[in-house]
C-alpha positions in Angstrom: 0.0 0.0 0.0 2.9 2.4 0.8 4.3 1.6 -2.6 1.0 2.6 -4.3 1.0 5.9 -2.3 4.6 6.6 -3.3 3.8 6.0 -7.0 0.7 8.2 -6.8 2.7 10.9 -5.2 5.3 10.7 -8.0 2.6 11.0 -10.6 1.0 13.9 -8.9 4.3 15.7 -8.5 5.2 15.0 -12.1 1.9 16.4 -13.3 2.4 19.5 -11.1 5.9 20.1 -12.5 4.7 19.6 -16.1 1.8 22.0 -15.4 4.1 24.5 -13.9 6.5 24.4 -16.9 3.6 24.7 -19.3 2.2 27.7 -17.4 5.6 29.4 -17.4 6.1 28.8 -21.1 2.6 30.1 -21.8 3.1 33.2 -19.7 6.5 33.9 -21.4 5.1 33.4 -24.9 2.0 35.6 -24.2 4.2 38.3 -22.8 6.4 38.3 -26.0 3.4 38.4 -28.3 1.7 41.2 -26.4 4.9 43.1 -26.6 5.1 42.7 -30.4 1.5 43.8 -30.7 2.2 46.9 -28.7 5.3 47.7 -30.8 3.2 47.3 -34.0 0.6 49.8 -32.6 1.6 52.7 -34.8 1.0 50.5 -37.9 -2.0 48.5 -37.0 -4.4 47.7 -34.2 -4.0 43.9 -33.5 -6.0 41.8 -31.1 -6.7 38.1 -30.5 -9.3 36.1 -28.5 -7.2 33.3 -27.1 -3.7 31.8 -27.1 -2.8 28.1 -27.0 0.8 26.8 -26.4 2.1 23.3 -26.6 5.5 22.2 -25.2 6.1 20.3 -28.4 6.9 23.6 -29.9 3.7 25.3 -31.3 1.6 28.3 -30.5 -1.8 29.2 -31.9 -3.6 32.5 -31.9 -7.3 32.2 -32.1 -9.6 35.0 -33.3 -6.8 37.2 -34.7 -7.9 40.6 -35.9 -5.7 43.2 -37.6 -6.8 46.7 -38.4 -4.1 48.4 -40.5 -3.9 52.2 -39.9 -3.4 53.1 -43.6 -5.5 50.4 -45.3 -9.2 50.3 -45.7 -9.7 46.6 -44.9 -9.3 44.6 -41.8 -7.8 41.1 -41.5 -9.7 38.4 -39.6 -8.1 35.0 -39.1 -9.8 32.2 -37.2 -6.5 30.5 -36.2 -2.8 31.2 -36.8 -0.3 28.5 -35.7 3.5 28.7 -35.6 5.4 25.5 -34.9 9.0 24.6 -34.3 11.1 21.7 -32.8 10.3 22.1 -29.1 10.0 24.3 -26.1 13.2 26.2 -26.9 11.6 27.4 -30.1 8.6 28.7 -28.2 10.8 30.7 -25.9 13.4 32.0 -28.3 12.1 31.4 -31.8 14.7 32.0 -34.5 16.6 34.2 -32.1 18.1 31.1 -30.5 19.7 30.2 -33.8 22.4 32.7 -33.3 23.6 31.1 -30.1 23.4 27.5 -31.5 24.9 28.5 -34.8 22.2 26.6 -36.7 18.7 27.0 -37.8 15.9 25.0 -36.2 15.5 21.5 -37.7 12.0 22.4 -38.8 9.4 25.2 -38.6 6.1 26.0 -40.1 3.3 28.6 -40.1 -0.4 27.7 -40.7 -3.3 30.0 -41.3 -6.8 28.7 -41.2 -10.0 30.7 -41.8 -8.7 34.0 -43.3 -11.9 35.8 -44.1 -11.5 38.0 -47.3 -14.4 40.0 -48.7 -14.7 39.3 -52.4 -14.9 43.1 -53.1 -12.1 44.0 -50.6 -9.5 46.6 -51.5 -6.9 43.8 -51.5 -8.7 41.8 -54.2 -9.4 44.9 -56.2 -5.8 46.0 -56.0 -4.6 42.5 -57.2 -7.1 42.6 -60.1 -6.0 46.2 -61.0 -2.3 45.2 -61.0 -2.8 42.4 -63.5 -4.7 44.7 -65.8 -2.1 47.4 -65.4 0.7 45.0 -66.3 -1.0 43.9 -69.5 -1.5 47.6 -70.3 2.2 48.4 -69.8 3.0 45.5 -72.2 0.5 46.7 -74.8 -1.2 43.3 -74.7 -4.9 43.3 -75.5 -6.9 41.6 -72.8 -10.2 41.9 -70.9 -11.6 41.0 -67.5 -12.0 37.3 -68.6 -8.6 36.8 -70.1 -6.0 34.4 -68.5 -5.8 36.7 -65.5 -9.3 35.5 -64.6 -8.0 31.9 -64.3 -4.5 32.4 -63.1 -4.8 35.8 -61.3 -7.2 37.6 -59.0 -10.7 36.7 -60.2 -13.9 38.7 -60.2 -15.3 36.6 -57.4 -18.3 38.8 -56.8 -19.5 38.3 -60.4 -19.5 34.5 -59.9 -21.5 34.6 -56.6 -18.9 34.8 -53.9 -19.3 37.5 -51.2 -16.5 36.2 -49.1 -13.5 33.9 -49.5 -12.3 31.7 -46.8 -8.6 31.1 -47.3 -6.4 28.4 -45.6 -2.7 28.4 -46.2 0.4 27.0 -44.7 4.2 26.8 -45.4 7.1 25.2 -43.7 10.4 23.5 -44.0 12.2 20.5 -42.6 15.9 19.6 -42.8 16.5 16.1 -44.0 18.0 13.5 -41.6 19.9 11.4 -44.2 21.5 14.0 -46.5 22.5 17.7 -46.4 19.3 19.1 -47.7 15.9 20.7 -46.9 12.3 19.9 -47.7 10.0 22.9 -48.4 6.3 22.7 -48.6 3.3 25.1 -49.2 -0.4 24.5 -49.4 -3.5 26.7 -49.9 -7.3 26.5 -50.3 -9.4 29.4 -51.4 -12.8 29.7 -53.2 -13.1 26.6 -55.4 -9.4 25.7 -55.7 -6.7 24.1 -53.6 -3.2 23.1 -54.1 0.0 21.9 -52.6 3.6 22.4 -53.6 6.8 20.9 -52.3 10.4 20.6 -53.2 13.6 19.0 -51.9 16.9 20.9 -52.2 20.4 19.4 -51.5 23.5 21.2 -50.4 21.6 23.2 -47.8 23.1 23.3 -44.3 21.5 24.1 -41.0 24.6 26.0 -40.0 24.3 29.8 -40.3 28.1 30.2 -40.4 28.8 27.8 -43.3 31.1 29.7 -45.7 31.1 29.8 -48.6 27.5 28.8 -48.9 26.8 26.2 -51.6 24.3 26.7 -54.4 21.3 24.6 -53.6 20.4 21.9 -56.1 16.9 20.6 -56.9 16.4 16.9 -56.0 12.7 16.7 -56.6 9.6 18.9 -57.0 5.9 18.0 -56.7 2.8 20.0 -57.2 -0.9 19.2 -56.9 -3.7 21.5 -58.0 -7.5 20.9 -57.7 -10.4 22.8 -59.2 -13.9 22.4 -57.7 -16.4 21.6 -60.5 -19.1 24.0 -59.3 -16.7 26.9 -58.9 -15.2 26.2 -62.4 -18.6 26.0 -64.0 -19.6 29.4 -62.6 -16.3 30.9 -63.7 -16.5 29.6 -67.2 -20.3 30.4 -67.6 -19.8 34.0 -66.4 -16.9 34.7 -68.7 -18.6 33.0 -71.7 -21.6 35.3 -71.2 -19.3 38.3 -70.9 -17.9 37.5 -74.3 -21.2 36.5 -75.8 -20.0 32.9 -76.6 -20.8 29.4 -75.3 -18.6 27.7 -72.7 -16.7 25.6 -75.2 -15.8 28.5 -77.4 -14.6 30.5 -74.3 -12.3 27.7 -73.2 -10.9 27.4 -76.8 -10.3 31.2 -76.8 -8.4 31.0 -73.5 -6.2 28.3 -75.0 -5.5 30.5 -78.0 -4.6 33.6 -75.9 -1.3 35.4 -76.9 2.0 33.9 -75.8 2.8 37.1 -74.0 -0.2 36.7 -71.7 0.8 33.1 -70.8 4.3 34.4 -70.1 2.9 37.1 -67.7 0.5 34.8 -65.8 2.3 31.4 -65.9 6.0 32.4 -66.3 6.3 30.4 -69.5 4.4 29.7 -72.8 2.9 26.2 -72.8 3.0 24.1 -76.0 0.0 22.3 -77.6 0.0 19.4 -75.1 -0.1 21.7 -72.0 -2.7 24.0 -73.6 -4.8 20.9 -74.2 -4.4 19.9 -70.6 -5.5 23.3 -69.5 -8.7 23.0 -71.6 -9.3 19.5 -70.1 -9.1 20.9 -66.6 -11.7 23.6 -67.4 -14.0 21.1 -69.2 -13.7 18.4 -66.5 -12.4 20.0 -63.3 -10.4 17.7 -61.1 -6.7 17.2 -60.2 -3.5 18.3 -62.0 -0.3 16.7 -60.8 3.2 17.8 -61.8 6.5 16.2 -60.6 10.1 16.9 -61.5 12.8 14.4 -60.6 16.1 15.2 -62.3 18.4 12.3 -62.9 21.0 14.1 -60.7 20.3 17.1 -58.3 20.1 20.1 -60.6 21.6 23.5 -60.1 18.7 25.7 -61.2 20.9 28.6 -62.1 22.1 26.6 -65.1 18.7 26.3 -66.7 19.4 29.3 -68.9 22.1 27.3 -70.6 19.5 25.0 -72.2 16.9 25.3 -74.9 13.2 25.2 -73.8 12.8 21.9 -75.6 15.4 20.3 -73.4 13.9 21.3 -70.1 11.3 18.5 -69.7 13.9 15.8 -70.0 16.4 17.7 -68.0 14.0 18.1 -65.1 12.5 14.7 -65.4 9.1 16.4 -65.7 5.8 14.5 -65.6 2.3 16.1 -65.8 -1.1 14.4 -65.5 -4.7 15.7 -65.5 -7.3 13.5 -63.8 -4.9 10.6 -63.8 -4.2 10.8 -67.5 -0.5 11.6 -68.5 0.3 14.6 -70.7 2.8 13.4 -73.3 3.6 16.7 -75.0 5.4 18.9 -72.4 6.9 21.3 -74.8 7.1 24.9 -73.7 8.9 28.2 -74.6 9.6 31.7 -73.4 9.0 35.1 -74.9 10.8 38.4 -74.3 8.2 40.6 -72.7 10.5 43.6 -73.3 9.5 43.5 -77.0 6.0 44.5 -75.9 7.0 47.6 -74.1 6.6 50.9 -76.0 9.7 53.0 -76.8 9.2 55.3 -73.8 9.0 52.5 -71.3 12.0 50.6 -72.9 14.1 53.8 -72.7 13.1 54.2 -69.0 14.0 50.6 -68.1 17.2 50.9 -70.1 18.4 53.7 -67.8 20.4 52.5 -64.7 18.6 55.2 -62.6 15.3 53.4 -63.2 16.7 50.3 -61.4 19.0 52.1 -58.9 15.9 54.0 -57.6 14.5 50.6 -56.8 17.7 49.4 -55.1 18.3 46.6 -57.5 20.9 45.8 -60.2 19.8 46.6 -63.8 19.2 43.7 -66.1 20.5 43.5 -69.6 18.3 45.6 -71.8 16.8 44.3 -75.1 18.7 47.0 -77.0 22.2 46.8 -75.4 22.9 43.3 -74.2 26.3 42.9 -72.5 28.6 40.2 -73.8 28.3 37.0 -71.9 30.6 34.0 -71.5 27.7 31.6 -70.9 27.0 29.5 -74.0 24.4 26.9 -74.8 26.2 23.6 -74.9 26.3 22.1 -78.4 25.4 18.7 -77.1 24.0 18.8 -73.5 23.3 15.5 -71.8 20.0 13.9 -72.8 18.5 10.4 -73.3 19.9 8.7 -76.4 18.9 5.4 -77.9 21.3 2.5 -77.3 21.1 -1.1 -78.3 20.7 -3.7 -75.6 24.2 -5.1 -76.5 25.7 -1.7 -75.7 23.9 -1.2 -72.4 26.9 -2.4 -70.5 28.8 0.7 -71.6 26.4 2.8 -69.6 26.5 1.3 -66.1 26.0 4.0 -63.5 24.0 6.2 -65.8 20.2 6.8 -65.8 18.4 4.6 -68.3 14.8 4.2 -69.7 14.1 0.6 -70.7 11.0 -0.9 -72.4 10.7 -4.6 -72.4 8.2 -7.1 -74.0 4.7 -6.7 -72.7 5.2 -3.0 -72.2 7.1 -3.3 -69.0 9.2 -0.2 -68.2 12.2 0.4 -66.0 13.3 4.0 -65.4 16.3 4.4 -63.1 20.0 4.0 -62.7 21.7 1.1 -64.5 23.6 -0.8 -61.7 25.1 -3.7 -63.7 24.8 -5.8 -66.9 25.9 -9.4 -66.2 25.2 -12.8 -67.8 22.6 -11.2 -70.2 20.7 -9.5 -67.3 20.4 -5.8 -66.6 19.9 -4.6 -63.1 18.1 -1.2 -62.6 17.7 0.8 -59.4 14.5 2.9 -59.5 13.4 5.6 -57.0 10.0 4.7 -55.7 7.9 6.4 -52.9 10.8 8.0 -51.2 13.0 4.9 -51.4 14.6 2.7 -54.0 13.6 -0.5 -55.8 16.0 -2.8 -57.6 14.8 -5.0 -60.4 16.3 -7.1 -63.2 15.4 -7.6 -66.9 16.8 -9.9 -69.5 18.6 -8.2 -72.4 16.7 -10.5 -74.9 13.4 -9.1 -73.6 14.4 -5.4 -74.2 12.6 -3.8 -77.1 13.8 -0.2 -76.6 16.6 1.3 -74.4 17.8 4.9 -73.8 20.8 6.1 -71.7 21.3 9.6 -70.4 24.7 10.9 -71.6 
């Protein structure tokens, strides 16, 4: 019986200590947040209803309300959560990184229930900025051009009085290699998406010198359109243009290359434009992945022709589970669309120095450059099965009888059998295939 009393006493004491620690941490965090809110007073009136803290390293502000002094709209967020790797992060945040000499192993911020009026000044400003950009570039567009699909939409016109936005972003340093995983997600109106990438040669150390250039290991993106939202959007814009829905979708696919460059950052080829139309006709899920054969220095992309980028990046795209085979794309020089006065202004160094940034090469006076497009950059080339042994250690794409495919690194060719290591679901899978069964083979070199 005495033993039971002793154990009970230990449990009670442990609970009291844990409760005291949590109370202390909660008090410290609340004091820090209230201090930040007070310091931001000249810029905005900020308040919240409640604060939750977890010793695992997260804090959540409930009922956050921000009233900017010089902006006509207020910001109302149901919950804002900041997370890190433990109690030290709660108490010191990123400030503790200076003492440790390294960044936290992981951190994230999550916003749930951001209430945005569809006619708010923020939405109106975004819509106006896209229209202004098209005007500066002398590109003919209307309120139902690509900006309606890829930019700030006229939500009020399609029946939305308020948008409820959820969003989050974060990072995590990898355990098994020097790299970092980045992720981002959002949901707003009738669309949602997630984006993530893994970069190698990224160190937690804040004193690592010289810093290495991060290289892309993989990238993944998922985007979903709600059918009801998409139907309202397409029907509204079709009515605005006086055409039926199918004609409007076809018109979007045929918009000028410059508009695609503005809103998407590149000009999609026929396959991607068809995929875009398919998404509007049958709203669902678009999935894009990029898995370069070797981690890729993204600063070298300018050395390649647009036609080489899909293979270089190991790009795959699917719409509603169906693969998009034609991934061709291109780029256009938006500077050619500027009028003479604007080109002259951008060409002056003072235009850029006033903005505090380095001037780019103008379209009229381009400085000499030492960077040249390689005459024969690495790519997949057909090889006979008898020559596969010459490419051990290189990425290969093999098709065998019955349509079987092997895409990975060729590990060996022995006794008439090829061994291929493929990356699958975050790990690797090693498989073999007889040379006599191979109908097509390509090696990356």
